[in-house]
Residue, then its C-alpha position, 0 to 999 in steps of 0.5 A: m553630589g554622587i550616588r551615596l546609597g545603592c540599593i537592591a530590592d528583591d521585588f517591586t513593591g519592596a523597592t518602593d517601600l524602601a525608596n519612600n522611607l529614604v524620600r522621607a528622610g531627605m534623600r532624592v531617590v530614583q527607582l529603576i525597574d530592573v538593571p539598566p541595559p549596558g550603555a544606558d544613561r546613569p541617573v543624575d541628581a540622586d542621593a540614592v538609587v533603588i533597583a527593583l528586581k523580580s528576585r524573591t521567588v525565582p530559583a536562588a541562582d537566578a536571584v544571585d546573578a540578578s543581584l550581582r548584576a544590579l550590584a556591579w551597575l550601582r558600583s559603577a554609578g559610585a554608590e558608596q554603600i550597598y543595601f540589600k532589601y527583602c520583605s519585612t516578614f523575611d519570607s524565603t525558604p531553606a534554599g533562599n533567596i535571602g541567604p545566598v544573595t546576601e553571601a554572593l554580595m558579601d563575596a563580591l564586595g570582599t566584606d566578612f560581616t553584615i547585618a540582617t533585620p527585617a524590622f519595620p515598627d510603623n508596620g508592626r514588624t519587630v525583632f526581639k532575641g532574634h524572633l520576628f513578630v507580626g503585630d503582637v504575634l510570632l511570625s510563625e503565628s501570622g497570616m504568613r504561614h499560609h503563604p503559598l510560595t514562601p510559608m513561614t513557620d519559624p520566627n527564630l531568624v538566626s535559624v531561618l537565616g542559618a539554614q540558607t548560608t555557609r557563614a555563621v549567623g549570630l545576634l546583635d540583641h536588644t540589650v546592645v541595640g537599645r544602648d547606642a551606636e558605639a555599643v553596637r559597633a563593639r558588639v560587631d567586633e566581638l562577633r567578627e572575632r568569633g567568626v560570625g559573618i552575618a548578625i540578625a539585629d533586633a529592633v522593636s522601635n524606630d530609635d533602634l533602627v536609627r542607632l543601628g543606622a548609625a552603627v553601620r555607617g561605613m559598612p560596605l553592605v547592609t541587609a534589611g527590610s525597609g525600616l533601616a532606611i530611616g536610619l541611614p541618610a543622617n549618616w550623609g547628613f540628610t534631613p526630612s524634606h517635604a519637597a522630595a515627595q512632590l508629583p505632578p497633578p494626577g488625572g484620568h480614570r482610577a483602578v485597582i488591581s490586586g494579585s495578593v493573597s495575604a491576609a491584609t490585602n483580603r481585608q482591603v478587597q472585602e472592605f471595597l466589596r462591602t462599599g458596593r463598588p465595582a469589582f471583577s474577580v479573576d479566577p485562575l481556573r477560568v483562565s487555565a481552561g482557555e477563557d478570555v478572562s482579560g477581555r471580559a474584565l476589560a469589557f467590565a471596565e469599559a462601562r464603570l471606569a467613568d464612575g471608578p475606581v474599579l477593582f480587579y482581583s484574584t485575592g482569596a481565602p487560604e482555602a480557596v488559594r489551596t484548592v487552585q494550587s492543588r488543580l494547577g500547582a502554585a507556580e502555574a497559578g501565580e504566573l496565570v494570575e500575573r499574566t492576566l492582571a497585567r494584560v488587564a493593566e495594559g487595557l486599562v491604561e489604553r482606556g484612560v486609567r492614569q491612577l493605579v493602585v497594584a497590590g502584591g509584589e509579584t503583581s507589581g512586577a508584571v504590571v510595571r513590565a507590561l506597561g513599559i515602566t523604567g523608573l519611578r519618581i517617589g511621592p507622598q506616603i499613603d501608608p507606612g512603607v507605601p508611597w504614591c509614584a509617578a512614571a512616565l508611560p511610553g507615549g509620554d503621559t504620567l501615570h500615578i501608581t503605587l505598588k503595595s506590599g500584600n501585607f501593608g495597608g489598613p482595611g480602606f487602603f484601596t479608597d484611602s489612596f485615591a483621597l490622599l492623592d487628591r488632598e496631597v497632590s492636586 
């Protein structure tokens, strides 16, 4: 059996989020870090392949180029349908990158219509009348309004996506999605006749996503957060299977690396600190001043890893983040933190860490690249959208790692993760 679904994710945590949902729905999934180089062996024995890019906040032209390279690889590997995955908070700017990448993929696939829905009800992301809610509040009233790179101040996704595209953007509202797949397909036909090229799809429950999944069967391209993944595997006859999430037993020391500035991750860091466990704060201002912050962090780790987990974090309140950005610039501050935390991750693995939690999409990308990880095996779910994974390190050891979107997980996520790994895998 060949590859059924080929997925392009715009960051690393989003890729594992998507792969997690596909595995839970019964698909065997291989997640690749970046597009494999020419001549690389294609994965075997996989129903779906997820290619993790770091394209969410790069210039739109670079995001388009990377996504088209991923598309070419997936098509050459035989993928029957393409899934462009972005964040469940739809975070982007008027310049992209969701719109430009979607249009480029549509052009390459020769299709005149696709859907867009970041809905993921299990994580509190719902779309109603085209408006995105985070929990009980509109996107514009959530912590995403303070995001340092992609602040989201407009919850109307038809408006947000329309500003990024040349194609007309329409709406598949809940009066249709709430009925059945046949009603959705009929409305799609109506929208296409009216010249709509992309339709925001309402979804307020998992049942809505299942109906949408059935309705887009055979559609060359779908675009969504990870939620739609629960409705697609059944199109090929897959059913949930616990065996798909098995990982080898864990070992080694434990650590947490957090580079996210989201409200959810802030709460997780504060909860970790409240318990009195060891933690080291990475200050980008000290990094920019030339201090050896990564060296100090690893010296801190050496005396404490045996009694871990140990946390290394750059997370801060919105006011603190703005202060740093005003001094260094948003892009420079982010890059300094990513490089520093990636060096810390390398040093931790050298010192025997084999269970690693990483929070934040950009941070996750920097860490997996620094560690030379090229692929992940998806394991059991910790929280909705966040699984443990197993990666083969260049030296042959196995690293258990989870790549968590900044917006995901409960307050106790960091310590809960290791408890679940002991319970489900050991």
